[in-house]
Each structure stands twice: as C-alpha cells, then as structure tokens.
N, C-alpha and C positions, 0 to 999 in steps of 0.2 A: 504494500500500500504506500503510495507516494504521500509525502508530508504536504500538508496544506500550506500554501503561501500565506505569510502573515498579512492580515488585513491592515490597510493604513489606518492609523488612529484618527478618529473623528474628533474635531475640536469640540470641547464641551460647550454646550449652549450657555451663554451667559444671560442671566436674568436681567432684563432691562431695569434701570433705576425707576422707582416709582415717580410719578409726576409730582411737581411742586404743588402743594396745596396752599391756596391763598384765600384769606378772608378779606373781603372788601366791605367796609362799613361806613356809615354816615352818622357820626355822633352828633348829639345835640338836636336842636330844633330846625336845622337846615332842611328845607324841603326840595332842594334842587339836586337831582341825582343823575342827570343825563351824563355828565362827565364820568362819574363813578361807573355807570353802566357801560360806557364806551371802553374804559380801561378794563373792566371785568371781561368784556367780550374779547379784547385784544389779548389778554392773558390766556383766556380759554383757547383762542385760535392758535396761540403759540404752544399749546399742549399742556397747559397747567390746569389743575382742578380748581375751580373758583367757587367759593361759597359767598353769595351775596347776602349780607345780613339785612339790607334794606335801610330805610329812613328812620330817623329819630331814635337811634340806639343810645343807651347810656354807656359810659365807659365800662361799667360793671358787666353789662350785657355783652359788650364786644369781647371782653376778656373771657367770659364764660363760654361764648361761642367758639373762640379760638381754642380753648381747652377741649371742649366737647368734640370739635372737628379735627383736633390734632394737626393744626396748620403749621406750615413752614414759614409763613410770612403773613403779616397783617398790613393792609392798605387802608388808610383813613382819608376821607375827603370832607372838606368843610369850606363852604362859601359864605357862611354867616358872620365871619369875623371872630368866632369863639375858639379858634384853633389853639390859642395860647393857654386857654383854660382846659380844654378837652383833651388835646393830644398828650400833654404831660401827665394828665390824670390816668390815661390808659397805660402809659409807661410805668407810673407808680404802682398801679394795681398789678401789672405783670410782675414787677419786682416783689411786691408783697406776697404774691402767690409762688414766688421762687421760679418764675419762668424767665430765664435770662437768655435763652437761645433762639427766641422767635423775634426776628427783626421786624421793625415797623417802618413803613414809608408813608408819606403824606402828599396830598395834592389839594389844590384849591387856590383861592385868591389870598396869597400869603406874602406880605411884604418881605423884602430881602432881609431886613433886620430881624424879623420874626423867624424867617427860615434859618438864619444863623443860630438863633437861640434854640430853636427846635432841634437842630442837628447837635448842638452842644448838650442838650438834654437827653439825647439818645435816639432821636429819629434818624434813620440811616440815609434817607433821601427825601428831598422835598421837590415836588414838581409843580410848576405854575402853568398858567394858560399858555398854549402854544408849544408845550413840550411834545415831541413826537412820540407816537405809540411805540416805535422801534426802540427809542431810548428808555422808555418805561419798562418794556419787556426785557431788554438787555440788563437793566439795573436790577429788576426783580430776580432774574436768574442768578445774577452775581451775588446778591445779598441774602438770598433765601437760605434758611437753615439746611445744611447738608444732611443727606440721608446716610445713616450708618451702614 
C-alpha cells in the first residue's frame, strides 16, 4: 500500500473582530436630532453596531444604556447650549461606576473654548457643524475601546 501524500495544511479561519458598538444619545432637553441620526447612520454604514438612545436622555440614563448595551464608544450630541453641564456629568457618572475604558465623543454647536474644556475633561473628540462623516467615522474607529 502506497503512503498517502501529506495534505497541505489549511490556514485556520480567523474569527473576525466583533463590530464596534456605539451608543448615540441626546442628553438634556434638546429636541433636534437630525445630526445625531445622520452620524448614527454613517457609523452603521461603516459597519458599526449603533444603538440610538433617542431624545431627552438624562446623563444617568445614557450611562445605564451604555452599561446594558456593553458599548465600545459613546457619542453625545447637544445643540441647546447645555453641553458644559451635561457632557461632564456623563463622564463623572462613568467614573463613579468605574467605567474608564469607554471613550466619549461629542458633537453639536460647541464653541472652541468649550471644546477645549470638554477635551480636557475627558471627551476624546468634539465635532462641530461641517465636520465630514468620513472624519467622524475614522475618529470613532480610532478611539473606540479595543476588543480583547
């Protein structure tokens, strides 16, 4: 009986990395959500899983949703001018709950001085009107919590 020729080894299939999970939320009483929905759609079209929390969320509700959904990134949008009160409160609640590995980005009508203060407080990126969706998607990919 002739010996069988060895079969070439097949490369092992690598399991694809899970998609980035992003929570998009509108804290406070701001009722304008078109921009947040456009960003949510762009992130979804880029292959991310997007959870849209909707309008008028409290900072506590946003953090609870982030925990429940096990997100890798949180995006906040505010057009009402309350960003300096609401966004730092989300960061504070995340720290209180010992969630230090979920980055937060922000968008809206945010003056440059406020954007600097928000970044100093821990917001990883701040986007204003006219920011391209490509820039937002690229930044989201770069700053999202890495998967183990």
